[in-house]
C-alpha positions in Angstrom: -25.2 -25.2 -25.9 -22.3 -26.2 -23.3 -19.7 -24.9 -25.3 -21.4 -21.2 -25.0 -21.9 -21.7 -21.7 -18.0 -22.5 -21.3 -17.0 -19.7 -23.5 -19.4 -16.9 -21.8 -18.0 -18.0 -18.2 -14.0 -17.8 -19.5 -14.8 -14.4 -20.5 -16.7 -13.3 -17.9 -13.8 -14.5 -15.8 -11.6 -12.3 -17.7 -13.7 -9.2 -18.3 -13.2 -9.4 -13.4 -9.8 -10.0 -14.3 -9.3 -6.7 -16.0 -11.2 -5.3 -13.4 -9.2 -6.2 -11.0 -5.9 -5.5 -12.9 -7.5 -1.9 -13.2 -8.5 -1.7 -9.5 -5.3 -2.5 -8.5 -3.1 -0.4 -10.9 -5.5 2.5 -9.3 -4.5 1.7 -6.0 -1.5 1.8 -6.7 -1.6 5.5 -8.8 -3.3 7.1 -5.1 -0.5 5.1 -3.1 2.3 7.1 -5.5 0.2 10.1 -5.7 0.4 10.3 -1.6 4.4 10.8 -2.3 4.1 14.5 -3.4 1.3 15.3 -1.2 2.8 13.9 1.9 6.2 16.2 1.1 3.8 19.6 0.3 1.8 18.3 3.3 5.0 18.8 5.7 5.6 22.3 4.6 2.0 23.0 5.0 2.0 22.0 8.4 5.6 23.5 9.0 6.9 19.5 10.2 10.5 19.7 10.4 12.5 16.8 8.9 13.5 15.8 12.1 10.5 15.9 13.4 9.4 12.3 13.4 6.9 12.4 16.7 4.9 14.8 14.5 5.2 12.9 11.4 3.6 10.5 13.1 0.9 12.5 14.3 0.3 14.2 10.8 -0.2 10.6 9.3 -2.5 9.2 12.1 -4.8 12.1 12.1 -4.8 11.1 7.9 -5.6 7.7 8.4 -8.8 8.9 11.7 -10.3 10.7 8.9 -9.6 8.1 6.5 -11.2 5.3 8.5 -14.5 7.7 9.9 -14.7 8.4 6.2 -15.1 4.5 5.0 -17.5 3.8 8.0 -19.6 6.7 7.1 -20.1 5.8 4.0 -20.5 1.7 4.9 -23.4 3.6 7.2 -25.1 6.1 4.7 -25.3 2.2 2.5 -27.2 0.9 4.8 -24.5 -2.0 6.3 -24.2 -2.6 10.0 -20.9 -0.9 11.2 -20.9 -2.0 14.8 -23.0 -5.0 14.6 -19.7 -7.1 15.3 -18.8 -9.9 17.3 -16.5 -9.2 20.2 -13.9 -11.7 18.2 -14.4 -9.8 15.2 -13.3 -6.1 17.2 -10.2 -7.8 18.6 -9.6 -9.0 15.0 -9.4 -5.4 13.9 -8.1 -4.1 16.7 -5.0 -6.6 15.7 -5.0 -5.9 11.9 -5.4 -1.8 13.0 -2.5 -1.9 15.0 -0.3 -4.1 13.1 -1.4 -3.0 9.7 -1.6 0.9 10.4 0.2 1.6 13.2 3.4 -0.4 14.0 4.9 -1.1 10.7 4.4 2.8 9.9 6.0 3.4 12.9 8.9 1.3 12.0 9.0 2.6 8.4 9.5 6.3 9.6 12.4 5.0 11.7 13.9 3.5 9.4 14.0 6.1 6.9 15.9 8.1 9.4 18.3 6.3 9.8 18.3 5.8 5.5 18.6 7.4 2.5 15.2 7.6 0.6 16.4 5.9 -2.6 17.7 2.7 -0.3 14.6 3.0 2.2 12.2 3.0 -1.4 14.3 0.0 -2.6 13.9 -1.7 0.9 10.5 -1.3 0.9 9.5 -2.7 -2.4 10.6 -6.1 -0.6 6.8 -6.3 0.6 5.8 -8.0 -2.5 8.5 -10.8 -2.3 6.9 -11.7 1.5 3.4 -11.6 0.4 4.1 -14.0 -2.8 6.0 -16.0 -0.4 4.2 -16.0 2.8 1.2 -16.8 0.7 2.9 -20.0 -1.3 2.6 -21.5 2.6 -0.7 -20.3 3.3 -2.9 -20.6 0.4 -3.5 -24.1 -1.8 -4.1 -22.2 -5.1 -1.7 -19.6 -4.1 1.5 -21.3 -4.7 5.3 -20.4 -6.0 5.9 -20.5 -9.5 8.9 -19.1 -11.9 6.6 -17.2 -13.6 6.2 -14.9 -10.2 9.6 -15.2 -9.5 10.7 -14.0 -12.5 7.9 -11.4 -12.6 8.5 -10.1 -8.9 12.4 -10.1 -9.5 11.7 -7.7 -12.8 9.5 -5.2 -11.1 12.1 -5.2 -8.1 14.2 -4.5 -10.7 12.2 -1.4 -12.2 12.4 -0.1 -8.4 16.1 0.1 -8.4 16.1 1.7 -11.8 13.6 4.7 -10.7 15.8 5.3 -7.9 18.8 5.2 -9.9 21.8 7.1 -8.9 25.1 7.0 -7.1 23.6 6.3 -3.8 22.7 2.5 -5.1 27.0 2.1 -4.9 26.5 2.4 -0.8 26.2 -1.5 -0.2 26.2 -0.6 3.6 23.7 -1.9 5.8 21.9 0.1 8.8 19.7 -2.2 10.9 18.0 0.5 12.6 17.9 2.0 8.8 17.4 -0.5 6.3 16.8 -3.4 8.5 13.3 -1.0 10.1 11.9 -0.7 6.5 12.1 -4.3 5.9 10.8 -5.4 8.9 7.7 -2.3 8.5 7.6 -4.2 4.8 7.1 -7.8 6.1 4.5 -6.5 8.9 3.0 -5.2 5.9 2.4 -8.1 4.3 1.8 -10.6 6.9 -1.1 -7.6 8.2 -2.3 -8.0 4.6 -3.2 -11.6 4.4 -4.5 -11.8 7.9 -6.7 -8.8 6.9 -7.4 -11.0 3.6 -8.7 -13.5 6.4 -10.7 -11.2 8.1 -12.7 -10.1 5.4 -14.1 -13.6 4.7 -16.2 -13.1 7.5 -17.2 -9.0 7.2 -17.4 -6.4 4.8 -14.3 -5.3 3.4 -15.5 -1.5 4.0 -16.4 -2.4 7.5 -12.9 -3.9 8.0 -11.1 -1.5 6.6 -12.7 1.4 7.8 -12.4 0.0 11.3 -8.9 -0.8 11.0 -7.9 2.5 9.9 -9.5 4.0 12.6 -7.8 2.2 15.2 -4.5 2.1 14.0 -4.8 6.4 13.2 -5.9 6.3 16.6 -3.1 4.2 18.2 -0.8 7.0 16.1 -2.0 10.1 17.2 -1.6 8.9 20.6 1.8 7.4 19.8 2.8 10.5 18.4 1.4 13.1 20.9 2.8 11.0 23.5 6.5 11.6 22.5 5.6 15.1 21.9 4.5 15.6 18.4 2.1 18.7 17.3 -0.2 19.2 14.9 -0.8 23.1 13.8 -3.4 24.1 10.9 -2.2 27.1 8.5 -5.5 28.0 6.6 -7.5 26.2 3.9 -4.7 24.4 2.5 -3.6 22.5 5.2 -7.8 21.0 5.3 -7.2 20.5 1.9 -3.9 18.4 1.9 -4.7 16.4 4.9 -8.8 16.0 3.2 -6.6 14.6 0.2 -4.4 12.5 1.7 -7.7 11.0 4.1 -9.6 10.3 1.1 -7.5 8.5 -1.3 -6.4 5.8 1.9 -9.8 5.5 2.3 -10.8 4.6 -1.6 -7.6 2.9 -1.9 -7.3 0.8 1.2 -11.0 0.0 0.8 -10.9 -0.9 -2.8 -7.4 -3.0 -1.9 -8.6 -5.0 0.6 -11.8 -6.4 -1.5 -9.7 -7.2 -4.1 -7.8 -9.2 -1.9 -10.5 -10.8 -0.7 -11.7 -11.9 -4.0 -8.9 -12.8 -6.2 -5.3 -14.9 -5.1 -2.6 -12.7 -3.4 0.2 -14.0 -5.9 -2.1 -12.0 -8.6 -2.7 -8.9 -6.8 0.9 -8.0 -5.2 3.1 -7.6 -7.8 1.1 -4.1 -8.8 3.0 -2.8 -5.2 6.1 -2.2 -7.3 4.3 0.5 -9.3 4.1 2.6 -5.8 7.7 4.0 -6.2 7.2 4.3 -9.9 4.5 6.3 -9.8 5.3 8.0 -6.9 8.6 9.1 -8.9 6.9 10.5 -11.6 4.1 12.0 -10.2 6.9 14.0 -7.7 8.7 14.9 -10.7 5.3 16.3 -12.0 4.2 18.2 -8.7 7.3 18.9 -7.8 8.1 20.7 -10.8 10.8 18.2 -11.8 12.0 16.7 -15.4 10.4 13.8 -16.0 11.6 13.3 -19.5 14.2 10.7 -18.1 15.1 7.1 -19.3 14.7 5.7 -15.9 11.2 6.4 -15.8 10.3 4.6 -19.1 12.7 1.6 -18.4 11.3 1.6 -14.8 8.1 1.5 -15.6 8.4 -0.9 -18.8 9.8 -3.4 -15.9 7.0 -3.3 -13.6 4.7 -3.8 -16.2 6.0 -7.0 -17.9 6.5 -8.1 -14.7 2.8 -7.8 -13.7 2.3 -9.3 -17.2 5.1 -12.3 -16.4 3.1 -13.2 -13.2 -0.7 -12.6 -14.7 -0.7 -13.3 -18.3 1.4 -16.2 -18.8 0.1 -18.0 -16.1 -3.7 -17.4 -18.1 -2.5 -18.6 -21.2 -0.6 -21.6 -19.8 -3.9 -22.1 -17.8 
């Protein structure tokens, strides 16, 4: 009888872990789809390449709408979206300003002073930061050989998918590469802070408020710097609606996954974002996807994720 119960519990844990893996992969697929959607959004809204304030306003609207969608969804479920303590509102404000506002500002400024290839690779360092910070914060999420090997393989996949002559440029720009790395670190630290907050409140409510607050800060900052956003027909509404919807779904699901799982198990899935983004960009921007680097990058990233999770499970 005891043996049967133990087998049942193991199967249940394995099934839950598989669901967590599929959820994390789905989040990264959604975030990857944002790459071509944002590029199309810049064209539809007629935002110039060097119009940084306009891009910040565009992103601000996206996250405000995403936050409101999540809060409306939680309200329809009968959840108390405003029944929070003063301390919880303060925590949400800190999370929104750091995770949704400040880190994106550093990221956009960094991209303006570096190449897209180097920016994508530097941004992938956030997974290393997440795994490393979790090692010092959580007793059950210590660094291991499997995690190091898995992260290195995933990072190699990101480099492969961005492989071109620009990778031969080993220069480092503080305003460019440095700001992108700083944005990745801020996002990792804020995500761990969000995991802590999610233990005291509903993950959907937490994500809704932090997206809305961070989006408002970004929108106000963009307008203050001279940015504008002009709608041009139904296509503008459609692309902004899609970006808001994917953000609300992906961020809410990711927060839920971090709440109930170890950071070291979920964070390596972030390496899927630039890979799926490159593949989806090639598809929707009518570029060739029959390239060896896409297949090799996907193999490296998936093997790295497997190394972090499955190998450790077998050892346990």
